[in-house]
N, C-alpha and C positions, 0 to 999 in steps of 0.2 A: 722623427728619426727614421731613415729608410729601413726596410725589412731585411735587406742584405746586410746592413750595418748591425741589426739585431742578431742576425744569424752568426756573423763573425764574432760579435761581442760575447755571444753565448759560449763559443769555443774557448775564448781567452779566459773568461771568468771561471769556466769549468776547470781549466788547468791551474789558474791561480788558487782556486779553492783547494785543489789537491796538494798544491805546494804548501799552503798554510796548514793543512792537515798532516803534513810530513810524508806525503805519498809521491811527490815529484821533486826533482832537483831544481833549485832556484835558478841557476844560470840557463838551463835548457828552457825553462818556462819564460825566462827573460827574453830569450831570442824570439819566441813566438809573440810575446807582447810587442816587441819592436816591429815585427813583420806586419801584424794587424794594425798597430798604431800608425805606421806609415800609410797603409791603405786607407785608414779612416781619416787621414789628412788629405790624401790625394782625391778621394771620392767627393767629400764635401766641397773641396776647392773647385772641382769640375762643376758640381751642381750649382755652386754659387754663380758661376759664369753662365751656365746653360739655362738655369731656371729664371723665373721672373724675379724682380728685385723689390717686391713689396715686403712689408715687415714680417708677414707670416711665413713667406718663403725663407727669409733669413733666419727666422726663429727656428724652423725645422732643421735647417742646415747647421746652425750653431750647436744643436744637440749632438750631432755626429762629432763635431770638433771636441766636445767635452770628453767623449769616450776616447777618441784618438789621442789627444794630449795626455790623458791619464795612462793609457797603455804605453806610450812612448816614455813617460816619466818613470813608470814602474820598470820597464825593460832596462833603461839606462841605470837605474838605481840598483837593480839586481845584478846586472853584468859587471858594473864597476864597484860593487860592494859599498855604495855610498850610504851615508847616514840618511835615514828616512824622514827626518824632520821637515825638510822642504816639501817632500811629497805629501806629508800629513797636512801641512798648512794649505797646500794647493787643493787637497781633498776637501778640506773644510769650506774653501771658497766654492768648489763645485757643488758641495752638499747644499749650500745656501741657494745657489742658482737652481738646483733640482727642486727645492721647496717652491720656488717661484713657478717652475713648470708644473708642479703638482697643483698649486692654487689656480693657475691659468686653465688647466685641464678641467677643473670643476666649474669655475666661474664663466669662462668664455666658451669652452667646447662642450661642457656638460657631459664629459666622458669619464665615468667612474673607474673603468678599467685602466685607462691611461693615468688617471690620478693616483690610483693605488700603486701602479708600476713605478711612477716617478717618486712617490713617497718611499717606496722600498729602496730605490736607488739612492735617494738622499740619505737614508739610514745607513746604507752600506758605506758610502763615502765618508759619513761622519765616523763610523767605526774605524776606517783607515786613519782618520785624523787622530782618534784616541790612541790607536796603536803606535803610529809612527811619530807623532809630535808629543803626545803626553806619555808615551811609553807604557801604556796599559798592557798587561799580559793577557790579551784576549784573542790571540791568533787562532786558537781552536774554534772559538765561537764565531769569529769572522769567517773561518773556513766553512763552517756549517751554513751560515747565512749566504755566503757567496755560492756554495754548491746548489742550494735550493733556488736561488735567484737566477743562476745560469740556465736553469731549465724553465722555471715558471714565468720569468719576465723577459727572456731572450730567445732561447732555442725553440721551445714549443710554440710561442706566439708567431715566430717567423715561419715555422713549418705550416701552421694553420693558415697563414696568409698565402703561402705558396700553393696550398691545396684549395684555396678559394673559399674557405669556410670561416674566416676569422671574424667577419662582420655580421654573422647571422645572430638573431636574438638569442637562440638557445646557447650558442658558444659564449656570447657575452655574459649570460647569466651564470653559466658554469664557471667561466674564468673569473668572474667577480667572487664567486665562492672559493675557488682555488687560491686566489691571491689573499683573501681574507683569512683563510685557513693557514696559509704560510706565515702571515703576520702573527697569528696566535701562537704558532710554533716558535717564532723568534722570541716572543715575550716569555713563553714558558721556559724555553731554553736559557734565557737570560737569568731568570729567577733561580733556576736549577744551578747555574754556574755560580751565582752569588751565594747560594746556600752551601754549595760544596766548598767555596773559598772560606766562608766563615767557619765551617766545620773543621777544615784543615788548620786554620789559625787557632781555633779553640783547642785542638789536639796538641798543637805545638806549645801552647801556653801551659797545658797540664804537664807536659813532659819537662818543661823548664822548672816548674814548681817541684 
């Protein structure tokens, strides 16, 4: 995925996370999703024509389409007030594709940072499936995951590339640690959410008795 695409995606995911956390209005965020979604359809379409047509060129361009189509779908869903089940099932499909990208990063490219990044994206898309299609009440948790990922998998990596330091061994080591720490945070937050949910249900049962 191009680093300009990463940069733009960071902005969208940041706003989407604030919307899920109740800090931003849905329709205004939906407009921005549409704007960036359209750009991330136009850009890879141009790259597909301008770049070589070998399988790895298409592989990299396809990744941009995954984000662009997601943002377009989110934008239309928010603006039109549509049921999110279709978006959820689409997110599941993208999550499966993201797992393939994760495995490919490990086996073919031997790139642990890219593998961790794609694994985190796969997890986020899967959460959108749980929320929109299975109607799980996890918007706050998704908001936290999206907020963290908007910075550590998108915005900051793009800025590091623009500054010309993204591929240095030291940055690779540091970013492997940062991404691993973020994953630990997601797991701990998930367990805390489950514990709080069980505690609330237990309290309700006592009140009923």
